[in-house]
N, C-alpha and C positions, 0 to 999 in steps of 0.2 A: 429499558435499554432503548435509545434513539438510533434507529437504523437510518443510514443516509440512503437518499433515493439513488437509483441507477440513472445518470445522465445519458440520455439517448439522444443522438442527432438522426433526424430522417431527412433525407436528401432526394428529392424526386421533382421533376419539371411538370408532372401531371398533378395539377393542384388538388383535383378531386381524389385521386388515389392517395396523395399525401395526407389530406385530411382524414380520409378513411383509415389509414394506418395509424395515425395519431390518436383517433378516437378508439380503435381496437386496443392499443397498448394502454390507454388511459383507463378503459374499462376493466382490463384483465390484470393490471398490476399497478404498483405504485412508482411510476417513472417520473423524472424531470425531463421533459421532452423539448427540444428546439427542432423547428423544421425549416428548411431551406429549399427553395426552388432551383438553385444552382450550386454547382460544385465550388465555384469562386467564392460564394458566400459561405459555404460550409467551411473552406479553408481560412477565411478571413476571421472566422469565430472560434478557431481550434483553442484559443486561450481559454475558452470557457470549460476546457477539460472533460470532453466526453469520454464516457466509460466504453461505449459502443457506438459506431456509425453503421447505419443502413443505407446504402447508396445506390442509386439507380444507375445503370449501365450506360444509357445513352445521353440523357440530359440535354437534348437539343430541341425540346419542344417550345420553349419560351424564346430562346436565342440561338440562331442557328450557328453562330461562332462560339458558343459556349464550350467550355471544357467538357469532354466526355467523362464518364465514370472512371476509366482507366487513368487518364490524366490526373483527375482529382485523386484517385487512390494513390498514385504516384507521389503526389504533392503531400498528401497526409503522412504518408509513410517516411518522406523526407524529413517531415517536421517532427513527427513523434511515431517511431516505429512500432511501439507498444500498443497503440489503439487497434482493437479488432474492428475490421471492417467488413462488413456482409454486403455483397453485391446482390442487387434485386433487379431482375430484368424480365422482358417479354421473350428474350432469345432462348430458345430451347434447343440450343446446339452445344454439344460436348466441346467443340473448339473454343467457343467463347467462355465456357467455364474454366477450361484448362488455362486459357490465357489470364483470366482474372486471378487464378491461383498462382500463376507465375509471377504476377505483380503483387503477391503478398496478401491477397484477400484471405480472410479467414474462412469464409464459406461463400457459396453461390446458390441463390434461390430463384427459381423461375416463378414469375407472377402467375398466380393460379388461385383457385378457392382454398387450396390448403397452404398457401404461403404463409399466412399469418401463424398458423400451428408450427409450421416448420421454423420460422424465425423464433418463436419462443423456445423451443427445443435448443436452438443454437445458442441463445442468449444463457439459458440455464448451463449448457456445456462450457460455455465461456467462463462462467463464474465457478463452476466446479473446478476448471482447469487453474484459474487463478488462485483459489484456496488451496489446492493441492501444491501450487508452486511456492506460496507463502509458507506452508507447513515444511516443505523440503528445504527452503532457505532457512527457516527456524532450526530445523535439525541440523543442517550442515554448519551453521554458525557455532553450535555446540559441540561439534566433534573436534 
């Protein structure tokens, strides 16, 4: 059986952190990964159909006028509301996390030594949820 790889977009203006995340995901699972240093590039490439997007909150390290994570999240959701977006940030404030959730982020992760493990667990949860949703739709179609 040929399983399709999960297409993962990683979006972060910290190029070193972006590369580290990419390496972690490639070493621990079979992902098809695209990386972007700006939200604008991520949005421009949504036609590549990512299954999940991991998006930095600030995104102003390369270009001060760049779209921040919230604006990028809003544009992603306007184009395709079904793509799960996980916000990743240095911000360890509950208000920031709540704001992200109000903008329809799937989850919020603080950049830390345990961030990658948390991201893995969230991705597993997303795919369990998608599988349950498919099964429910299948069942409902037969009623």
